C-alpha positions as CSV (number, residue, x, y, z in Angstrom):
1,M,0.0,0.0,0.0
2,L,1.3,3.5,-0.9
3,V,0.0,6.3,1.2
4,R,0.6,9.8,-0.3
5,L,0.8,12.1,2.8
6,P,-0.5,15.7,2.9
7,N,2.0,18.5,2.4
8,W,1.7,20.4,5.7
9,V,2.7,19.4,9.2
10,G,-0.7,20.1,10.7
11,D,-2.5,18.2,8.0
12,V,-0.3,15.1,8.5
13,V,-1.0,15.2,12.2
14,M,-4.7,15.4,11.5
15,A,-4.4,12.4,9.2
16,T,-3.0,10.2,11.9
17,P,-6.4,8.6,12.9
18,A,-6.8,7.6,9.2
19,L,-3.3,6.2,9.1
20,R,-3.9,4.3,12.3
21,A,-7.1,2.8,10.8
22,L,-5.3,1.7,7.6
23,R,-2.7,-0.2,9.7
24,A,-5.4,-1.7,12.0
25,T,-7.4,-2.9,9.0
26,W,-4.4,-4.4,7.1
27,P,-1.9,-5.4,9.9
28,E,0.1,-7.6,7.5
29,A,0.3,-5.2,4.6
30,E,3.5,-3.5,3.6
31,I,2.6,0.2,3.9
32,V,4.9,2.8,2.4
33,Y,4.4,6.5,3.1
34,E,5.4,9.1,0.5
35,G,5.9,12.7,1.6
36,R,8.1,15.7,2.0
37,P,11.4,14.5,3.5
38,F,11.1,16.5,6.8
39,L,7.8,14.8,7.6
40,R,9.4,11.5,8.3
41,A,10.7,12.8,11.7
42,L,7.2,13.9,12.5
43,L,5.9,10.4,12.2
44,G,8.9,8.7,13.8
45,G,8.1,6.3,16.6
46,L,4.8,5.2,15.1
47,A,4.5,1.6,14.0
48,W,2.0,2.2,11.1
49,F,4.4,2.1,8.1
50,D,7.2,-0.1,6.8
51,G,8.9,2.2,4.3
52,W,9.3,5.7,3.2
53,R,9.6,7.5,-0.2
54,D,10.7,11.1,-0.4
55,E,8.4,13.3,-2.5
56,R,10.3,14.8,-5.4
57,K,9.4,18.0,-7.1
58,G,10.1,18.5,-10.8
59,G,8.8,18.3,-14.3
60,A,7.7,15.6,-16.6
61,R,11.0,13.7,-16.4
62,E,10.7,13.4,-12.6
63,L,7.1,12.4,-12.8
64,L,7.8,9.6,-15.2
65,Q,10.7,8.4,-13.1
66,R,8.4,8.3,-10.0
67,A,5.9,6.3,-12.0
68,R,8.5,3.8,-13.0
69,E,9.7,3.4,-9.5
70,L,6.1,2.9,-8.2
71,R,5.4,0.4,-10.9
72,A,8.5,-1.6,-9.9
73,Q,7.3,-1.9,-6.4
74,R,4.0,-3.4,-7.5
75,F,1.6,-1.6,-5.2
76,D,-1.9,-3.0,-4.9
77,L,-3.5,0.2,-3.5
78,A,-2.6,3.9,-3.4
79,V,-4.3,6.2,-0.9
80,V,-3.9,9.8,-2.0
81,L,-4.6,12.2,0.8
82,P,-3.8,15.5,-0.9
83,D,-6.4,16.8,-3.4
84,S,-3.9,17.8,-6.1
85,H,-3.9,16.3,-9.5
86,G,-0.2,15.7,-9.4
87,A,-0.4,13.6,-6.3
88,A,-2.9,11.2,-8.0
89,L,-1.1,11.2,-11.4
90,G,1.9,9.1,-10.3
91,P,-0.1,6.1,-9.1
92,W,-2.2,6.3,-12.3
93,L,0.8,6.3,-14.5
94,A,2.3,3.4,-12.4
95,R,-0.9,1.4,-13.0
96,V,-1.6,0.8,-9.4
97,P,-4.8,-1.2,-9.6
98,R,-6.7,0.7,-6.8
99,R,-6.3,4.4,-6.3
100,A,-8.3,6.2,-3.6
101,G,-8.8,9.9,-3.0
102,Y,-11.2,12.8,-3.1
103,D,-13.0,13.9,-6.3
104,R,-11.8,17.4,-6.9
105,S,-12.7,17.6,-10.6
106,P,-13.6,15.4,-13.5
107,A,-9.9,15.0,-14.4
108,R,-9.0,14.1,-10.9
109,R,-11.8,11.6,-10.7
110,W,-10.6,9.9,-13.8
111,L,-7.2,9.2,-12.1
112,L,-8.9,7.3,-9.2
113,T,-10.8,4.1,-8.9
114,D,-12.2,4.7,-5.4
115,W,-13.3,8.3,-5.0
116,L,-15.3,10.3,-2.6
117,P,-17.1,13.6,-3.5
118,Q,-16.1,16.7,-1.7
119,P,-18.1,17.3,1.5
120,A,-21.1,19.4,0.5
121,E,-24.4,20.7,1.8
122,G,-27.1,21.8,-0.6
123,G,-24.7,21.5,-3.5
124,E,-22.1,23.7,-1.9
125,V,-18.7,22.5,-0.8
126,V,-18.4,23.0,3.0
127,P,-15.4,22.8,5.3
128,I,-15.3,19.9,7.7
129,P,-12.6,18.9,10.2
130,M,-9.6,17.5,8.4
131,V,-9.5,14.6,10.9
132,E,-13.0,13.6,9.8
133,R,-12.2,14.2,6.1
134,Y,-9.3,11.8,6.1
135,L,-11.2,9.2,8.1
136,R,-14.1,9.3,5.6
137,L,-11.6,8.2,2.9
138,A,-10.3,5.3,5.2
139,R,-13.9,4.2,5.7
140,K,-14.5,4.3,2.0
141,L,-11.8,1.6,1.8
142,G,-13.6,-0.5,4.4
143,C,-11.5,0.5,7.4
144,V,-13.0,0.4,10.9
145,D,-12.1,3.5,12.9
146,A,-9.5,3.0,15.5
147,G,-10.6,6.2,17.2
148,D,-10.4,9.8,16.0
149,A,-7.7,11.0,18.4
150,T,-4.6,12.3,16.7
151,E,-1.4,10.7,17.8
152,L,2.4,11.3,17.7
153,A,5.3,9.6,19.5
154,V,8.5,11.1,21.0
155,E,11.6,9.2,20.3
156,A,14.4,8.8,22.9
157,A,17.1,10.3,20.6
158,D,15.1,13.4,20.0
159,E,14.4,13.8,23.8
160,A,18.1,13.5,24.5
161,T,19.1,16.1,21.9
162,L,16.5,18.5,23.1
163,A,17.7,18.1,26.7
164,E,21.2,19.1,25.5
165,K,19.9,22.2,23.8
166,L,17.8,23.3,26.8
167,A,20.8,22.7,29.1
168,G,23.0,24.8,26.7
169,A,20.4,27.5,26.9
170,G,20.6,27.6,30.7
171,L,17.7,25.5,31.5
172,D,18.5,22.6,33.8
173,D,17.8,19.0,32.6
174,P,15.3,17.6,33.2
175,V,13.1,20.7,33.0
176,G,9.9,20.2,35.0
177,A,6.8,20.0,32.7
178,G,5.2,22.8,34.8
179,D,7.9,25.4,33.8
180,L,7.8,25.7,30.1
181,L,5.7,27.9,27.9
182,V,6.4,26.8,24.4
183,V,5.9,29.6,21.8
184,T,5.7,29.0,18.1
185,P,5.2,32.5,16.4
186,G,5.9,31.5,12.8
187,A,3.7,30.1,10.0
188,N,4.8,28.6,6.7
189,F,1.5,29.4,5.1
190,G,2.2,33.1,4.9
191,S,2.4,36.4,6.9
192,S,-1.4,36.6,7.2
193,K,-1.3,33.8,9.8
194,L,1.2,35.7,12.0
195,W,0.1,37.2,15.3
196,P,2.2,40.4,15.8
197,P,5.5,39.7,17.7
198,R,4.6,42.5,20.2
199,H,1.4,40.6,21.1
200,F,3.3,37.4,21.7
201,A,5.8,39.3,23.8
202,A,3.2,41.0,26.0
203,T,1.5,37.6,26.5
204,C,4.7,35.8,27.4
205,D,5.7,38.6,29.9
206,E,2.4,38.5,31.7
207,L,2.4,34.7,31.9
208,R,5.9,34.7,33.3
209,R,5.0,37.3,35.9
210,R,1.7,35.6,37.0
211,H,2.7,31.9,36.8
212,G,6.5,31.8,36.5
213,L,6.3,30.1,33.0
214,V,9.6,30.2,31.1
215,P,9.0,31.1,27.5
216,V,10.9,28.9,25.0
217,I,10.5,30.2,21.5
218,A,10.8,27.4,18.8
219,P,11.0,28.8,15.3
220,G,11.1,26.9,12.0
221,P,14.0,27.3,9.6
222,S,12.6,30.5,8.0
223,E,11.2,31.9,11.3
224,V,14.2,32.8,13.4
225,E,13.9,36.5,12.7
226,I,10.3,36.4,13.9
227,A,11.3,34.5,17.1
228,R,14.0,37.1,17.8
229,A,11.6,39.9,17.3
230,V,9.3,38.4,20.0
231,A,12.3,37.9,22.4
232,D,13.5,41.5,21.7
233,A,10.1,42.9,22.5
234,M,9.8,41.2,25.9
235,E,10.6,42.7,29.2
236,T,11.4,39.4,30.8
237,P,14.0,36.9,29.5
238,A,13.1,34.2,26.9
239,V,15.0,31.3,25.3
240,V,15.1,31.2,21.5
241,L,16.0,27.8,20.1
242,G,17.3,29.2,16.8
243,E,20.9,28.2,16.4
244,P,20.2,25.7,15.0
245,V,16.4,25.4,15.0
246,T,14.8,22.4,16.4
247,S,14.0,19.4,14.2
248,L,10.4,18.2,14.1
249,G,11.4,15.3,16.3
250,E,13.0,17.7,18.8
251,L,9.9,20.0,18.6
252,K,7.7,17.0,19.5
253,A,9.9,16.4,22.6
254,L,9.7,20.1,23.5
255,I,6.0,20.3,23.2
256,A,5.6,17.1,25.2
257,R,7.4,18.9,28.1
258,A,5.3,22.0,28.0
259,R,2.8,23.1,30.6
260,L,1.2,25.3,27.9
261,V,1.7,26.0,24.2
262,L,1.1,29.4,22.6
263,S,0.8,29.1,18.8
264,N,-0.5,30.6,15.6
265,D,-2.8,28.2,13.7
266,T,0.0,26.1,12.3
267,G,1.5,22.6,12.6
268,P,2.8,23.0,16.2
269,R,-0.8,23.6,17.3
270,A,-1.8,20.2,15.9
271,M,1.3,18.6,17.4
272,A,0.3,20.0,20.9
273,V,-3.2,18.4,20.5
274,A,-1.7,15.1,19.5
275,L,0.7,15.2,22.5
276,R,-2.2,16.1,24.9
277,R,-0.8,19.5,25.8
278,P,-3.0,22.5,26.3
279,V,-2.7,25.1,23.6
280,V,-3.8,28.7,23.0
281,V,-4.4,29.3,19.3
282,L,-4.2,32.6,17.6
283,M,-6.3,32.2,14.4
284,G,-6.7,34.8,11.7
285,P,-7.5,34.3,8.0
286,T,-8.4,30.6,8.0
287,D,-11.8,28.9,8.5
288,P,-11.9,27.3,12.0
289,R,-14.2,24.5,10.8
290,Y,-11.2,22.7,9.3
291,T,-9.7,22.2,12.7
292,A,-12.7,22.1,15.0
293,M,-12.0,18.8,16.7
294,H,-10.5,17.8,20.1
295,L,-11.1,21.3,21.5
296,E,-11.1,20.3,25.2
297,R,-7.4,21.4,25.7
298,Q,-7.5,24.2,23.2
299,R,-8.7,27.8,23.3
300,V,-9.1,29.1,19.7
301,L,-9.1,32.9,19.6
302,R,-10.4,34.9,16.7
303,E,-11.6,38.4,15.9
304,E,-15.0,38.3,14.2
305,V,-14.1,40.7,11.3
306,D,-16.1,40.7,8.1
307,C,-13.2,39.8,5.8
308,S,-12.3,36.6,7.6
309,P,-11.9,33.8,6.7
310,C,-10.2,34.9,3.5
311,H,-7.5,32.2,3.2
312,L,-5.1,34.8,1.6
313,K,-1.4,34.3,2.4
314,V,-0.8,38.0,2.6
315,C,-3.3,40.5,4.0
316,P,-4.1,43.2,1.4
317,I,-5.4,45.7,4.0
318,D,-4.6,46.2,7.7
319,H,-4.4,42.6,9.0
320,R,-7.2,43.4,11.4
321,C,-8.0,39.7,12.2
322,M,-4.6,39.5,14.0
323,E,-3.8,43.1,14.9
324,W,-7.1,43.5,16.8
325,L,-6.7,40.2,18.7
326,Q,-5.3,41.6,22.0
327,P,-2.8,39.9,24.4
328,A,-5.3,40.1,27.3
329,R,-7.5,37.6,25.6
330,A,-4.6,35.2,25.2
331,V,-3.7,35.6,28.8
332,A,-7.2,34.9,30.0
333,A,-7.4,31.8,27.7
334,A,-4.1,30.6,29.0
335,E,-5.2,30.9,32.6
336,E,-8.4,28.9,31.9
337,L,-6.2,26.1,30.6
338,L,-3.7,26.4,33.4
339,A,-6.5,26.1,35.9
């Protein structure tokens, strides 16, 4: 079985209930995941797959090479979780007998043998939680749900490397789980998802004063400047894990230690949910219905502005959905979760 993973960290995390159901239904199958290389560390420690293929970008030559490789592996079934035509084209060219995915268009449907229509009401496509969306595809293939909880595993090597980084930053090892406020102020999606650094800084300062939480800012590879802007705007000290940035495996280990996570609506938010850590989510231009599951340990904060959700990567006006979302709301939400 070939499983083509989603492209984004949060979507992969929200696909874990479907991935678990595939393994539970076919325990003896050889299951190979295909995805962006960095995603392998995200799923490390889970026993649901037997092999990995790195997704390769490129033109027609790379596409045909991928198809030849897939054909040589003689897959019986391809489960295509992304909605793109390109993700489904490789298995079709490789003549995989069964190819399952969502019907995005007549052309996409033609590439699949087992397809589901887009979720709709009254003829209109509607957002549903991504966890449920992926599970519906697994059910289409006859899988019995093995629960809808998302799941990640922390590996010992990543825990050890993280402990060294924290000790190097002046935090004793082991750090008590009650001490850390893990802050993820970046977003690969685009600047429209970014809560202003000064708002992050004010929230971190207040939570340190009131509860003694130590802010540990964990940027991605392209987010170090944002992380430093948050730290520079703070009145109390913070730790920035930016030289080098944490790997996804180390980020799992860090989030697992946190008493609280403060995050934009990005992958670390989904990671916190999967690792059962409370998280305050600053949500701007995206529709909250895509992620409206397992909200018990989450506080999702939004400004009800008439231009949201727009799903634009860059705000064309004044970024009011995030600018107007004040730190006091985040502090109050954090204290609800801490209590």
